[in-house]
Wavefront OBJ file of the C-alpha trace (Angstrom):
o trace
v -18.841 -7.538 2.676
v -17.774 -6.525 -0.797
v -14.133 -5.579 -0.585
v -13.504 -1.930 -1.163
v -10.118 -2.427 -2.812
v -10.731 -4.732 -5.740
v -7.864 -5.725 -8.006
v -8.601 -5.596 -11.729
v -6.288 -5.894 -14.714
v -6.541 -2.112 -15.042
v -4.106 -1.973 -12.110
v -1.535 -4.208 -13.781
v 1.904 -2.740 -14.418
v 2.746 -5.884 -16.445
v 5.288 -7.051 -13.899
v 4.299 -10.264 -12.122
v 6.149 -9.535 -8.875
v 4.873 -5.955 -8.530
v 1.320 -6.911 -9.519
v 1.345 -9.667 -6.885
v 2.623 -7.233 -4.270
v -0.081 -4.719 -5.175
v -2.678 -7.489 -4.861
v -1.319 -8.477 -1.440
v -1.410 -4.840 -0.314
v -5.081 -4.632 -1.386
v -5.798 -7.912 0.404
v -4.311 -6.689 3.695
v -6.259 -3.421 3.474
v -9.406 -5.469 2.853
v -8.647 -7.756 5.822
v -8.440 -4.669 8.019
v -11.694 -3.319 6.563
v -13.354 -6.705 7.252
v -12.152 -6.720 10.866
v -13.543 -3.228 11.352
v -16.886 -4.119 9.763
v -17.159 -7.327 11.779
v -16.905 -5.346 14.996
v -15.642 -8.307 17.027
v -11.908 -7.587 16.775
v -10.320 -6.055 19.838
v -7.756 -3.281 19.950
v -4.806 -5.691 19.872
v -6.029 -7.447 16.733
v -6.683 -4.136 14.993
v -3.269 -2.799 16.000
v -1.617 -5.941 14.646
v -3.460 -5.629 11.340
v -2.605 -1.919 11.001
v 1.050 -2.801 11.658
v 0.856 -5.590 9.065
v -0.511 -3.129 6.500
v 2.195 -0.581 7.255
v 4.997 -3.140 7.242
v 3.854 -4.575 3.930
v 3.491 -1.138 2.365
v 7.045 -0.237 3.352
v 8.328 -3.603 2.085
v 6.600 -3.064 -1.261
v 7.914 0.483 -1.684
v 11.404 -0.803 -0.941
v 11.016 -3.474 -3.626
v 10.121 -0.866 -6.231
v 12.998 1.359 -5.159
v 15.464 -1.535 -5.416
v 14.326 -2.090 -8.999
v 14.684 1.625 -9.735
v 18.246 1.496 -8.478
v 19.141 -1.790 -10.183
v 17.814 -0.693 -13.585
v 18.616 3.028 -13.295
v 15.011 4.139 -13.692
v 15.142 7.759 -14.944
v 12.105 8.990 -12.977
v 13.233 7.370 -9.714
v 13.698 10.608 -7.736
v 10.139 11.797 -8.336
v 8.715 8.352 -7.641
v 10.717 7.935 -4.431
v 9.580 11.394 -3.289
v 5.972 10.163 -3.601
v 6.905 7.052 -1.603
v 8.557 9.175 1.077
v 5.446 11.348 1.414
v 3.388 8.176 1.860
v 5.838 6.828 4.451
v 5.595 10.025 6.493
v 1.787 10.059 6.435
v 1.576 6.318 7.127
v 3.926 6.619 10.120
v 1.830 9.482 11.451
v -1.362 7.458 11.076
v 0.130 4.316 12.618
v 1.361 6.345 15.588
v -2.110 7.808 16.053
v -3.612 4.316 16.024
v -1.095 3.154 18.648
v -1.164 6.246 20.861
v -4.581 7.875 20.785
v -7.321 7.080 23.195
v -9.860 7.652 20.421
v -11.983 4.998 18.792
v -9.534 2.406 17.481
v -12.033 1.306 14.830
v -12.328 4.811 13.397
v -8.570 5.258 13.360
v -7.975 1.812 11.849
v -10.600 2.488 9.164
v -9.029 5.848 8.379
v -5.647 4.122 8.044
v -6.987 1.347 5.795
v -8.869 3.840 3.616
v -5.836 6.108 3.317
v -3.471 3.268 2.400
v -5.785 1.559 -0.085
v -6.853 4.770 -1.786
v -3.280 6.040 -1.911
v -2.122 2.814 -3.563
v -4.912 2.804 -6.149
v -4.124 6.393 -7.111
v -0.364 5.806 -6.983
v -0.576 2.818 -9.334
v -2.472 4.814 -11.951
v -0.462 8.036 -11.617
v 3.079 6.834 -10.874
v 3.513 3.084 -11.248
v 2.019 2.887 -14.740
v 4.860 5.190 -15.812
v 7.491 2.526 -15.203
v 5.632 -0.363 -16.859
v 7.112 0.111 -20.337
v 10.562 0.927 -18.943
v 10.773 -2.350 -17.022
v 9.338 -4.351 -19.918
v 12.072 -2.936 -22.164
v 14.601 -4.099 -19.548
v 13.168 -7.617 -19.781
v 11.241 -7.614 -16.500
v 7.862 -9.308 -16.653
l 1 2 3 4 5 6 7 8 9 10 11 12 13 14 15 16 17 18 19 20 21 22 23 24 25 26 27 28 29 30 31 32 33 34 35 36 37 38 39 40 41 42 43 44 45 46 47 48 49 50 51 52 53 54 55 56 57 58 59 60 61 62 63 64 65 66 67 68 69 70 71 72 73 74 75 76 77 78 79 80 81 82 83 84 85 86 87 88 89 90 91 92 93 94 95 96 97 98 99 100 101 102 103 104 105 106 107 108 109 110 111 112 113 114 115 116 117 118 119 120 121 122 123 124 125 126 127 128 129 130 131 132 133 134 135 136 137 138 139 140
């Protein structure tokens, strides 16, 4: 399967650590998509992969927020508000995957699509805004 979430240099924020985290996030979303497409993964495997995606997303957002705090990023409040909205929606989706009796594949796919699409949009709309700021602070 061609991965839906393909990293290109267009996504780069010119910070090695953040770019690598974004790439890992895409990779986990793609792993979940592959499991869904394969059709062989059971509910437990899909739940584990959804949890892995959520955990990594929260880890990554925390990394960015630590940098905002450490370097006194001026647009931190707006950026963190976007992260918080994602966290709320992601928690809701992860709870649905865990709790609903519905088709786990459909719910897992919805979660993977939401997370991957959110990240792609977030990089272009929000994360690109801090690229120059962090470069000026010496972060690469």
